[in-house]
N, C-alpha and C positions, 0 to 999 in steps of 0.2 A: 539502520535502515528501516528500521519497523518504523522510527519517527519518521522520518522519510513518507513511507504509505501513508501515515495518517494523514502527514500536510497536503499530499498530492491528494487522498480520497476528501477530503474538506473542501479543498480549492475549487476541485471539478466537481463536489455538489453546489457552492454557493455561482459556479457559473453554469450551471442548473437554473439558479433561482434567477439567476441577470432577469429572464423575460418574465418574470414576475414582480419583483425585489427592486430593478432599477441596476441603478451605475453600482452603486456601493458595493452589491452585491459581486459584481467583475470585478471590481477592484480589490477586493477582500481575498475573491479567489485568487486573483493573479499575483498576491501577497503569499496567501499560505501557498498556492504551487510553486514560487520562487524560494521559498523559505525551506519547502520539501526539497528541493534541487542544489540547494546552498548544504543543508544537512547530509543530503547523497555524498557530495563532492567530499566533504569531511571524512564522512564513511569508509570511500575509497582510500582516503592517504593511511588509513591505519586498518584495513583489512583484506582480504583476496575478494578479487573480481570475481573466481568463480563462487562463491559465497554468497557476498553480497547481492549479487545482481538478481538470482533466482528468489531472491527475501523481498524483494520489489511487486511478486506476486503476490505479496499480500496485500495489495491498494487494490486489487480485486474482491478481496474477502472483506475487506474494511468498507468500498464503495458499498457492495450487498448489505449489509450490518445498516451503513446511512441510507440508502435505500429502502431498506424493511420500516427500521426505527422513526427517521426524520421523516422521509419521505414519502410513509405509509403504501409503500409498494408491496406486493405480495411477495411471502417467502416459498417456493414452491420446492418439493422434491428433489428435483433435478441442482436446484442453484444449492441447496443443504450439499448435497453428494460431492458438488462442484468443489464448497469451501471445505470439505472433510479431505478430499484430494489434494485441494493445494496445501491447506494445513500439511498434511503428511508427507508431504511433495518438499516444502520449505524445510521439513524435520529433519529429512533423509540427507538434504545436503547440506545441511548447516551440521547437523550433527556428525557428518562421514569425517569430516575437515580434519578433525585432531587425533583420528584414528591414520591419515596418510601421514602425517608428521612421526609417530613413534614408531611404524615399521623401519626397520635397517634394511 
């Protein structure tokens, strides 16, 4: 799911770049987005929806890093706080899965 989030985030970045870079950016964005969807489908086959679906929120984290480091947008304290909350939530949901199965 993390790989899917990366593909989706970069796909969306190229969609944004379409207006300045041209058709190749749109096509690459579509290919990356479709690749993310395919990876997601495979992940759903082997994992639990209740754990995997919240991991897609990592796409927001990757999008912010792409915006800051590639598109030169500003990192605000609120964005940083949002990143921390999202990562903490994903860890809590993903890490809690194995505990549920161990209980009698």
